[in-house]
C-alpha positions as a LaTeX table, in Angstrom:
\begin{tabular}{lrrr}
\hline
Residue & $x$ (\AA) & $y$ (\AA) & $z$ (\AA) \\
\hline
Unk1 & 248.07 & 105.10 & 142.15 \\
Unk2 & 244.75 & 105.89 & 143.83 \\
Unk3 & 242.44 & 103.34 & 145.40 \\
Unk4 & 238.70 & 103.28 & 145.84 \\
Unk5 & 235.88 & 102.71 & 146.13 \\
Unk6 & 236.40 & 100.91 & 149.45 \\
Unk7 & 233.96 & 98.40 & 150.92 \\
Unk8 & 234.20 & 97.75 & 154.68 \\
Unk9 & 233.08 & 94.43 & 156.16 \\
Unk10 & 232.42 & 94.82 & 159.87 \\
Unk11 & 230.36 & 97.64 & 161.34 \\
Unk12 & 231.78 & 97.61 & 164.85 \\
Unk13 & 233.84 & 100.47 & 166.22 \\
Unk14 & 236.91 & 99.73 & 164.09 \\
Unk15 & 235.06 & 99.21 & 160.81 \\
Unk16 & 232.73 & 102.15 & 161.30 \\
Unk17 & 235.66 & 104.37 & 162.30 \\
Unk18 & 237.64 & 103.43 & 159.19 \\
Unk19 & 234.63 & 103.93 & 156.91 \\
Unk20 & 233.90 & 107.36 & 158.38 \\
Unk21 & 237.51 & 108.52 & 158.39 \\
Unk22 & 238.22 & 107.36 & 154.84 \\
Unk23 & 234.97 & 108.92 & 153.62 \\
Unk24 & 235.84 & 112.21 & 155.33 \\
Unk25 & 239.27 & 112.06 & 153.64 \\
Unk26 & 237.65 & 111.92 & 150.21 \\
Unk27 & 237.91 & 108.17 & 149.61 \\
Unk28 & 234.71 & 106.80 & 148.07 \\
Unk29 & 233.03 & 104.26 & 150.35 \\
Unk30 & 231.13 & 101.60 & 148.40 \\
Unk31 & 229.49 & 100.23 & 151.53 \\
Unk32 & 229.66 & 99.38 & 155.22 \\
Unk33 & 228.35 & 95.92 & 156.05 \\
Unk34 & 227.68 & 94.33 & 159.44 \\
Unk35 & 225.71 & 91.68 & 161.25 \\
Unk36 & 223.24 & 94.33 & 162.41 \\
Unk37 & 222.42 & 97.95 & 161.71 \\
Unk38 & 222.88 & 99.98 & 164.91 \\
Unk39 & 221.20 & 103.02 & 163.40 \\
Unk40 & 222.68 & 106.46 & 163.53 \\
Unk41 & 224.37 & 108.36 & 160.72 \\
Unk42 & 225.97 & 105.34 & 159.02 \\
Unk43 & 224.15 & 103.36 & 156.33 \\
Unk44 & 224.96 & 99.77 & 157.30 \\
Unk45 & 223.81 & 96.84 & 155.17 \\
Unk46 & 223.04 & 93.51 & 156.85 \\
Unk47 & 222.39 & 89.97 & 155.70 \\
Unk48 & 223.91 & 88.87 & 152.38 \\
Unk49 & 226.72 & 91.02 & 151.03 \\
Unk50 & 225.18 & 93.65 & 148.73 \\
Unk51 & 225.88 & 94.19 & 145.02 \\
Unk52 & 227.88 & 97.30 & 145.97 \\
Unk53 & 230.69 & 94.94 & 146.97 \\
Unk54 & 231.40 & 94.19 & 143.31 \\
Unk55 & 232.25 & 97.79 & 142.45 \\
Unk56 & 234.83 & 98.13 & 145.22 \\
Unk57 & 238.54 & 98.07 & 144.36 \\
Unk58 & 239.43 & 97.57 & 148.01 \\
Unk59 & 237.74 & 95.49 & 150.70 \\
Unk60 & 238.71 & 96.07 & 154.34 \\
Unk61 & 237.64 & 93.25 & 156.65 \\
Unk62 & 237.29 & 94.64 & 160.17 \\
Unk63 & 235.74 & 91.83 & 162.17 \\
Unk64 & 236.84 & 89.97 & 165.31 \\
Unk65 & 239.91 & 87.77 & 164.86 \\
Unk66 & 237.86 & 84.61 & 165.41 \\
Unk67 & 235.51 & 85.64 & 162.58 \\
Unk68 & 238.13 & 86.50 & 159.95 \\
Unk69 & 238.28 & 83.17 & 158.10 \\
Unk70 & 234.48 & 82.98 & 157.94 \\
Unk71 & 234.36 & 86.56 & 156.65 \\
Unk72 & 236.88 & 85.74 & 153.90 \\
Unk73 & 234.84 & 82.71 & 152.85 \\
Unk74 & 231.70 & 84.85 & 152.72 \\
Unk75 & 233.56 & 87.49 & 150.73 \\
Unk76 & 234.85 & 85.04 & 148.11 \\
Unk77 & 231.46 & 83.39 & 147.78 \\
Unk78 & 229.85 & 86.77 & 147.10 \\
Unk79 & 232.28 & 87.50 & 144.27 \\
Unk80 & 234.25 & 90.74 & 144.82 \\
Unk81 & 235.53 & 92.66 & 141.82 \\
Unk82 & 238.30 & 90.98 & 139.87 \\
Unk83 & 241.68 & 91.82 & 141.37 \\
Unk84 & 240.21 & 93.80 & 144.28 \\
Unk85 & 242.69 & 94.30 & 147.12 \\
Unk86 & 241.61 & 92.59 & 150.35 \\
Unk87 & 242.93 & 93.99 & 153.63 \\
Unk88 & 242.14 & 92.96 & 157.18 \\
Unk89 & 242.38 & 95.21 & 160.22 \\
Unk90 & 243.70 & 92.72 & 162.79 \\
Unk91 & 247.06 & 93.31 & 164.41 \\
Unk92 & 247.48 & 89.83 & 165.85 \\
Unk93 & 245.70 & 87.32 & 163.60 \\
Unk94 & 247.30 & 85.43 & 160.72 \\
Unk95 & 244.15 & 84.04 & 159.08 \\
Unk96 & 244.63 & 80.81 & 157.17 \\
Unk97 & 242.11 & 81.88 & 154.50 \\
Unk98 & 244.37 & 84.73 & 153.37 \\
Unk99 & 246.25 & 82.39 & 151.02 \\
Unk100 & 242.94 & 81.27 & 149.53 \\
Unk101 & 242.09 & 84.93 & 148.95 \\
Unk102 & 245.38 & 85.37 & 147.10 \\
Unk103 & 244.85 & 82.23 & 145.06 \\
Unk104 & 241.51 & 83.67 & 143.97 \\
Unk105 & 243.40 & 86.60 & 142.43 \\
Unk106 & 243.20 & 89.21 & 145.18 \\
Unk107 & 246.30 & 90.94 & 146.58 \\
Unk108 & 245.98 & 90.70 & 150.36 \\
Unk109 & 247.51 & 92.08 & 153.51 \\
Unk110 & 247.06 & 93.92 & 156.79 \\
Unk111 & 245.79 & 97.44 & 157.48 \\
Unk112 & 245.92 & 97.69 & 161.29 \\
Unk113 & 245.34 & 101.13 & 162.84 \\
Unk114 & 247.68 & 101.60 & 165.79 \\
Unk115 & 245.18 & 103.81 & 167.58 \\
Unk116 & 242.34 & 102.97 & 170.00 \\
Unk117 & 239.23 & 103.53 & 167.86 \\
Unk118 & 236.79 & 103.83 & 170.72 \\
Unk119 & 234.53 & 106.47 & 169.14 \\
Unk120 & 233.85 & 106.52 & 165.36 \\
Unk121 & 232.89 & 110.19 & 165.62 \\
Unk122 & 236.51 & 111.01 & 166.55 \\
Unk123 & 238.15 & 108.63 & 164.08 \\
Unk124 & 239.39 & 111.21 & 161.57 \\
Unk125 & 241.17 & 113.19 & 164.25 \\
Unk126 & 242.50 & 110.07 & 166.00 \\
Unk127 & 243.97 & 108.62 & 162.80 \\
Unk128 & 245.66 & 111.85 & 161.68 \\
Unk129 & 249.31 & 111.48 & 162.62 \\
Unk130 & 248.77 & 107.94 & 163.91 \\
Unk131 & 250.48 & 104.81 & 162.59 \\
Unk132 & 249.00 & 101.99 & 160.49 \\
Unk133 & 250.63 & 98.56 & 160.72 \\
Unk134 & 250.87 & 97.00 & 157.26 \\
Unk135 & 252.10 & 93.83 & 155.58 \\
Unk136 & 251.20 & 91.59 & 152.64 \\
Unk137 & 251.69 & 91.53 & 148.89 \\
Unk138 & 253.40 & 94.46 & 147.19 \\
Unk139 & 250.13 & 95.74 & 145.72 \\
Unk140 & 248.34 & 95.33 & 149.05 \\
Unk141 & 251.06 & 97.32 & 150.80 \\
Unk142 & 250.94 & 100.01 & 148.10 \\
Unk143 & 247.19 & 100.23 & 148.63 \\
Unk144 & 247.63 & 100.46 & 152.40 \\
Unk145 & 250.19 & 103.25 & 152.03 \\
Unk146 & 247.84 & 105.20 & 149.79 \\
Unk147 & 244.89 & 104.84 & 152.17 \\
Unk148 & 247.09 & 105.78 & 155.15 \\
Unk149 & 248.31 & 108.88 & 153.31 \\
Unk150 & 244.70 & 109.89 & 152.65 \\
Unk151 & 244.04 & 109.64 & 156.39 \\
Unk152 & 247.14 & 111.69 & 157.22 \\
Unk153 & 248.63 & 108.63 & 158.95 \\
Unk154 & 252.09 & 107.04 & 158.90 \\
Unk155 & 252.75 & 103.40 & 158.06 \\
Unk156 & 254.77 & 100.85 & 159.98 \\
Unk157 & 255.73 & 97.56 & 158.35 \\
Unk158 & 254.89 & 94.67 & 160.68 \\
Unk159 & 258.14 & 92.69 & 161.08 \\
Unk160 & 258.05 & 89.23 & 159.54 \\
Unk161 & 257.68 & 86.56 & 162.23 \\
Unk162 & 257.19 & 89.13 & 165.00 \\
Unk163 & 253.47 & 89.79 & 164.73 \\
Unk164 & 252.71 & 88.71 & 168.32 \\
Unk165 & 255.41 & 90.99 & 169.74 \\
Unk166 & 254.20 & 93.85 & 167.54 \\
Unk167 & 250.64 & 93.43 & 168.81 \\
Unk168 & 251.75 & 93.02 & 172.43 \\
Unk169 & 253.55 & 96.36 & 172.17 \\
Unk170 & 250.39 & 97.92 & 170.77 \\
Unk171 & 248.36 & 96.62 & 173.70 \\
Unk172 & 250.92 & 97.90 & 176.20 \\
Unk173 & 250.89 & 101.38 & 174.65 \\
Unk174 & 247.14 & 101.71 & 174.10 \\
Unk175 & 245.50 & 99.84 & 176.98 \\
Unk176 & 247.90 & 99.79 & 179.89 \\
Unk177 & 247.89 & 103.58 & 180.42 \\
Unk178 & 244.13 & 103.30 & 180.95 \\
Unk179 & 244.68 & 100.51 & 183.49 \\
Unk180 & 247.33 & 102.58 & 185.26 \\
Unk181 & 244.99 & 105.55 & 185.41 \\
Unk182 & 242.20 & 103.45 & 186.89 \\
Unk183 & 244.63 & 102.02 & 189.46 \\
Unk184 & 245.89 & 105.46 & 190.46 \\
Unk185 & 242.34 & 106.77 & 190.83 \\
Unk186 & 241.43 & 103.80 & 193.04 \\
Unk187 & 244.48 & 104.27 & 195.28 \\
Unk188 & 243.60 & 107.94 & 195.73 \\
Unk189 & 239.98 & 107.11 & 196.58 \\
Unk190 & 241.06 & 104.45 & 199.07 \\
Unk191 & 243.37 & 107.01 & 200.66 \\
Unk192 & 240.35 & 109.26 & 201.26 \\
Unk193 & 240.36 & 111.58 & 198.26 \\
Unk194 & 236.94 & 112.45 & 196.85 \\
Unk195 & 236.20 & 110.47 & 193.64 \\
Unk196 & 235.92 & 113.52 & 191.38 \\
Unk197 & 239.20 & 114.92 & 192.71 \\
Unk198 & 240.91 & 111.54 & 192.38 \\
Unk199 & 239.85 & 111.31 & 188.74 \\
Unk200 & 240.79 & 114.90 & 187.94 \\
Unk201 & 244.20 & 114.77 & 189.59 \\
Unk202 & 245.23 & 111.41 & 188.13 \\
Unk203 & 244.15 & 112.38 & 184.61 \\
Unk204 & 245.90 & 115.74 & 184.78 \\
Unk205 & 249.10 & 113.97 & 185.85 \\
Unk206 & 248.85 & 111.46 & 183.03 \\
Unk207 & 248.19 & 114.13 & 180.41 \\
Unk208 & 251.24 & 116.10 & 181.55 \\
Unk209 & 253.40 & 112.97 & 181.57 \\
Unk210 & 252.48 & 112.33 & 177.93 \\
Unk211 & 253.14 & 115.95 & 177.03 \\
Unk212 & 256.57 & 115.70 & 178.67 \\
Unk213 & 257.51 & 113.09 & 176.06 \\
Unk214 & 257.17 & 115.53 & 173.17 \\
Unk215 & 260.54 & 116.00 & 171.50 \\
Unk216 & 262.52 & 113.99 & 174.04 \\
Unk217 & 263.43 & 110.40 & 174.86 \\
Unk218 & 261.51 & 108.45 & 177.50 \\
Unk219 & 264.28 & 108.49 & 180.12 \\
Unk220 & 264.56 & 112.29 & 180.12 \\
Unk221 & 260.79 & 112.63 & 180.69 \\
Unk222 & 260.88 & 110.73 & 183.99 \\
Unk223 & 260.23 & 112.45 & 187.32 \\
Unk224 & 259.71 & 111.23 & 190.86 \\
Unk225 & 261.58 & 109.33 & 193.55 \\
Unk226 & 263.04 & 106.52 & 191.44 \\
Unk227 & 264.81 & 108.83 & 189.00 \\
Unk228 & 266.09 & 110.76 & 192.05 \\
Unk229 & 267.32 & 107.54 & 193.65 \\
Unk230 & 265.10 & 108.26 & 196.67 \\
Unk231 & 264.87 & 104.81 & 198.26 \\
Unk232 & 263.25 & 106.13 & 201.45 \\
Unk233 & 260.21 & 107.44 & 199.58 \\
Unk234 & 259.89 & 104.22 & 197.55 \\
Unk235 & 259.90 & 102.25 & 200.82 \\
Unk236 & 257.04 & 104.44 & 202.12 \\
Unk237 & 255.07 & 103.80 & 198.91 \\
Unk238 & 255.52 & 100.06 & 199.28 \\
Unk239 & 254.34 & 100.21 & 202.87 \\
Unk240 & 251.30 & 102.31 & 201.98 \\
Unk241 & 250.24 & 99.86 & 199.27 \\
Unk242 & 250.43 & 96.74 & 201.42 \\
Unk243 & 246.65 & 96.72 & 201.86 \\
Unk244 & 246.12 & 96.76 & 198.06 \\
Unk245 & 248.07 & 93.79 & 196.62 \\
Unk246 & 246.98 & 94.51 & 193.05 \\
Unk247 & 248.20 & 98.11 & 193.15 \\
Unk248 & 251.39 & 97.00 & 194.90 \\
Unk249 & 252.07 & 94.46 & 192.15 \\
Unk250 & 251.60 & 97.14 & 189.49 \\
Unk251 & 253.84 & 99.56 & 191.39 \\
Unk252 & 256.57 & 96.95 & 191.90 \\
Unk253 & 256.56 & 95.63 & 188.33 \\
Unk254 & 256.72 & 99.05 & 186.70 \\
Unk255 & 259.24 & 100.34 & 189.22 \\
Unk256 & 261.56 & 97.46 & 188.30 \\
Unk257 & 261.14 & 98.32 & 184.62 \\
Unk258 & 261.77 & 101.98 & 185.42 \\
Unk259 & 265.12 & 101.34 & 187.13 \\
Unk260 & 267.01 & 100.86 & 183.85 \\
Unk261 & 265.48 & 104.05 & 182.44 \\
Unk262 & 266.27 & 105.87 & 185.65 \\
Unk263 & 269.92 & 104.86 & 185.36 \\
Unk264 & 269.96 & 106.26 & 181.80 \\
Unk265 & 268.45 & 109.47 & 183.17 \\
Unk266 & 271.32 & 109.88 & 185.61 \\
Unk267 & 269.80 & 108.46 & 188.81 \\
Unk268 & 272.48 & 107.94 & 191.48 \\
Unk269 & 273.74 & 104.36 & 191.40 \\
Unk270 & 273.60 & 103.85 & 195.16 \\
Unk271 & 269.97 & 104.95 & 195.31 \\
Unk272 & 269.03 & 102.71 & 192.38 \\
Unk273 & 270.65 & 99.75 & 194.13 \\
Unk274 & 268.75 & 100.47 & 197.36 \\
Unk275 & 265.45 & 100.71 & 195.46 \\
Unk276 & 266.15 & 97.43 & 193.66 \\
Unk277 & 266.80 & 95.76 & 197.00 \\
Unk278 & 263.46 & 97.03 & 198.37 \\
Unk279 & 261.61 & 95.72 & 195.32 \\
Unk280 & 263.44 & 92.38 & 195.39 \\
Unk281 & 262.12 & 91.73 & 198.90 \\
Unk282 & 258.53 & 91.91 & 197.69 \\
Unk283 & 256.64 & 88.68 & 196.93 \\
Unk284 & 255.15 & 90.20 & 193.75 \\
\hline
\end{tabular}
């Protein structure tokens, strides 16, 4: 079964990215609607929902979590096409109005791109090969699978009752590497490295670390003193970071998490024990 036209409510980065990527994949876009028109290549309607809404077979609501219920009320008041599938793009929210949407005769569910959609111009490439978190009624899930296939994306069924854990994992994977990169760059700058070199070196290291994961499990991609069981070097790191409590806390927390992986990677048990003892003495 094919789906379309698609109407997107929400013209922020996520909504605009989905509209552009689906359009580029050959899915007809009935409209992109937002609170304001930022200009640029996208035709964004503002104000009352336009008549184009009523010819859409699918409506994707891509607004902030706190605005979802209000958006669903606005959608129902405007009168979408009979039986149109309604999807929302939030990974964490469980909007109370979703049952009202279903009662009004619309299959409903989630279509949550597991990819940081920071730049709509790159959305098609970013979504190709990515994962889309889905749930909802059977027809809503069938619709989500069809749209994901058009984008060249995989689907992942959001486990029932585990939405918060699912979204926490998404945040860890998509945002924390950026935080780690920023922290590494700052530590290098504070050590006296020129800013442009600090940025270049840290980013090159992170890119290679990600590439090392291709075709292998996480433990086998590890390098560095912890996987070697080199407690002496870890102790030097801890000492060097004493003047930067935030960086030290990051280092200590992730080093503790890394110990189990390091053991799986064959790190010597005595060295792992010594490193754990060093970390356990820290206040963070």
